[in-house]
N, C-alpha and C positions, 0 to 999 in steps of 0.2 A: 252608568253615563260618564263620558270623559270629563265633563265640567266637575263632577264631584271628586273624581281622581285627581284632577288638577288641583283642587282646593286641598286634598289630603296632601299631596306633595309639596305645596306652599306651606301648609301648616307645619310640617316636618322642617322646612326651611326656617319658618319663624321660631321654632324651638331651638334649632341648631344656633342660629345667629344670636339668641338670647342667651344661650349658653357660652357662646364666645364673648359676648358683652360682659358677662359675669366675670369670666377669667380675667379680661382686660382691667376690669374694675378692680379686682383684686391685685393684679400686678400694680397699677397706679396708686393704690392705697399703701403699698409695701414699697414703693419706690425709694424713699428716704431711709429705709431701715440699715442698720449696721449689725455686724456680728457682736455677739453678746460677750464672747471671749478671744483673746488674741489668736487662738487656733481655731476658733469657729467660722461658720460661714453665715453671711446675711441672707436674706430672702433671694431666691433664685426664681427669675422670670420663668412663667409659664407659657407654653405655646400650645393652643388648642388646635386639634386637627378635625377634620371630617372623615366620615366613613358613609358609604352607602349600604342601605339595608333593604332586602327585598321583603314586601309585604305580600306573600303568596294569596292570602284571602283577597286582598283588592286588587291584585295584580299590577302592583307599583312599586317602583323603586324610590325610597325616601332617603334623606339625608339625615345623619345625628351626629352628635358630638362624638368623635372618636377618642383615642388616647390623647391625654394631656401630657405633653412633652415637656421637660425641664431644658432650659436654654443653657447650654454648656459654656457660653461666652464667659470672658473673664471679668471678675469683680472689678469695680473701682476702688479707688484709695483715696483717703482724704488725711491730711495731716491734722492731727489732734491728739497730741501726746498727753493730755490729761484724761482721755476717755479710758474706761475699763478694759475696752477690748483692743487698745492700742498695742502694736508690735513692739520691738526694742527700739525701731527707728521713729516711733511716734505716729505711724499709719494705721488706720482703721479701715478694714475691708467695707465696703459699701455694695448695695444691690446693684445687679447687672440690668436693671430695669431702666430703659430710656423712655422718659415720658412722652417725647416727641414721637417716637415710633408708635408707642401705646395709643396716643391721640389719633393718629393716622388710621390704625388697625380699628379704633372705635367708630371713626367716621365711616369705614368700608363696611363694617358691621351693621351700622346703622342703616346704610343705603341698601344692603342686603336685606335686611328685616323689612324695609319700607317696600322693596321690590316685591316680595312674598306677600306682604299685606295688600298691595295692589292687585296681585294676580287673585287672591281671595275675593277681593271686592268685586272685580269685574266679572269673576265666574259667577259670584252671587247675583249680580245684577243681570246676567245673562240667563240664568236659571229661572229668575223670577220674570224676566220678559217671556221666556218660553212657556212657564205656567200661564201667564196672562194671555198668551196666544191660544193656548188649548182650551181654556175657559170660554172662548168666544164661539 
């Protein structure tokens, strides 16, 4: 039944958006990190990707979290000469996470999650209405 398939696809979207939110939360939690040594690197932002996956048994194409990439962007620097990871000029490398971007990404992931949840709820109501009609 097509409504069941739509629910399966939307459920995969829920799982994928949930994974995206997990990665975003990890980025935000590590936004203030610094390198541990003068030559070290702080936390590098992660970027989740999506991939499609064919479910041959159900005959649907689902979405899933694909490879989680590392953002190759430059690290920030903060002047803090007393820090153990400060270089000779007194600068410490800071994470390349921008919390403003992460907040926007989180909002988009949340809206995607809610849209998939609405598909499941609508499909469920339609299935229940169909069952009710068949009972009469």
